[in-house]
C-alpha positions in Angstrom: -60.9 9.2 -83.8 -58.0 7.7 -85.6 -55.2 5.9 -83.9 -51.6 6.3 -84.9 -48.7 3.8 -84.2 -45.2 4.9 -85.8 -42.5 2.0 -85.9 -39.1 1.5 -87.8 -36.9 4.1 -85.7 -33.4 3.0 -84.4 -29.9 3.6 -84.2 -28.1 4.3 -87.7 -24.8 5.3 -88.6 -24.5 8.7 -90.7 -25.0 7.8 -94.2 -27.5 5.0 -93.5 -31.1 4.4 -94.1 -34.4 4.0 -92.3 -38.1 3.4 -93.1 -40.6 4.7 -90.8 -44.2 3.2 -90.9 -47.4 4.8 -89.4 -50.0 2.3 -89.1 -53.6 3.7 -88.8 -56.8 2.3 -87.3 -60.4 3.8 -86.1 -61.0 5.4 -89.8 -59.7 4.8 -93.3 -57.1 7.6 -93.6 -57.9 8.1 -97.3 -59.4 11.4 -96.8 -56.7 12.5 -94.5 -53.7 14.6 -95.1 -51.0 12.8 -93.3 -47.4 14.1 -92.4 -44.4 13.6 -90.4 -43.0 15.6 -87.6 -39.5 15.6 -85.3 -38.6 16.8 -82.3 -35.1 16.9 -80.7 -34.4 17.1 -77.1 -34.8 21.3 -76.2 -36.3 22.1 -79.3 -39.9 22.7 -80.8 -41.8 20.0 -82.6 -40.9 20.7 -86.3 -42.3 19.7 -89.8 -40.6 17.3 -91.9 -42.8 15.9 -94.7 -46.8 15.7 -95.6 -48.8 14.3 -98.0 -52.5 14.9 -99.2 -55.1 12.5 -98.9 -54.5 11.5 -102.6 -51.3 10.8 -102.6 -50.6 13.3 -105.4 -49.6 16.1 -103.4 -46.2 16.1 -101.2 -44.3 18.8 -99.3 -40.9 18.7 -97.6 -39.2 20.9 -95.1 -35.9 22.1 -96.9 -33.5 20.3 -94.8 -34.7 16.8 -96.2 -35.6 17.5 -99.6 -33.9 15.0 -101.6 -33.0 12.7 -98.6 -36.4 11.9 -97.3 -39.7 10.2 -99.2 -43.0 10.1 -97.6 -45.8 7.8 -99.3 -48.8 6.3 -98.5 -50.7 3.0 -98.9 -54.6 3.8 -98.2 -55.3 0.1 -98.7 -53.1 -0.6 -95.9 -54.0 2.4 -94.0 -50.4 3.0 -93.6 -48.1 6.0 -94.2 -44.2 5.7 -94.9 -41.0 8.0 -94.5 -38.1 6.5 -96.3 -35.0 8.1 -94.8 -31.7 8.2 -96.9 -28.4 9.9 -96.4 -29.0 10.3 -92.5 -27.2 13.0 -90.9 -26.5 13.4 -87.0 -29.1 16.3 -87.4 -31.7 13.8 -88.3 -31.5 12.8 -84.5 -35.1 13.0 -83.0 -38.3 11.7 -81.8 -40.5 11.3 -85.3 -44.1 11.5 -85.2 -47.2 10.9 -87.5 -50.0 13.0 -87.8 -53.7 13.4 -89.5 -55.4 16.1 -90.4 -59.0 15.9 -92.0 -57.9 18.0 -94.9 -57.2 17.5 -98.8 -53.8 18.9 -99.3 -50.3 18.5 -97.3 -50.1 20.8 -94.4 -47.0 22.3 -92.6 -48.7 23.4 -89.4 -48.8 21.6 -86.4 -52.1 23.4 -85.4 -53.8 21.8 -88.4 -53.5 18.1 -87.2 -56.0 16.7 -84.9 -54.3 13.3 -84.4 -51.0 12.4 -83.1 -49.1 9.2 -82.6 -46.4 8.4 -79.6 -43.6 8.7 -81.9 -40.6 6.5 -82.8 -36.9 7.4 -81.6 -34.3 7.7 -84.6 -30.7 8.4 -83.5 -28.0 8.9 -86.1 -24.5 8.4 -85.0 -21.6 10.4 -86.5 
């Protein structure tokens, strides 16, 4: 079992930045593909960014390319999402997820472990 705990969410003005963290416990995440998804009120959970277990492969949703950056520190068992140039449309609960796969995955169904989420609110 892998337990995931997100942190770093909050309220920020449009154009601002936040850094989300996802701390894992239970098992080392070095063999897991990791990702961030988000879910806004009344909408389905959507893919944001993913990173392969080695850190060499990343994938981003078109809506966040160039603004959000996913990274991982396997020694700290932690995954990060650096969020710059935030827009009101980025407002959502952000979830961290882990999949026992090598490469980055976009599908919700690929992930076996999920955190509880952290709220990000971007004001205009």
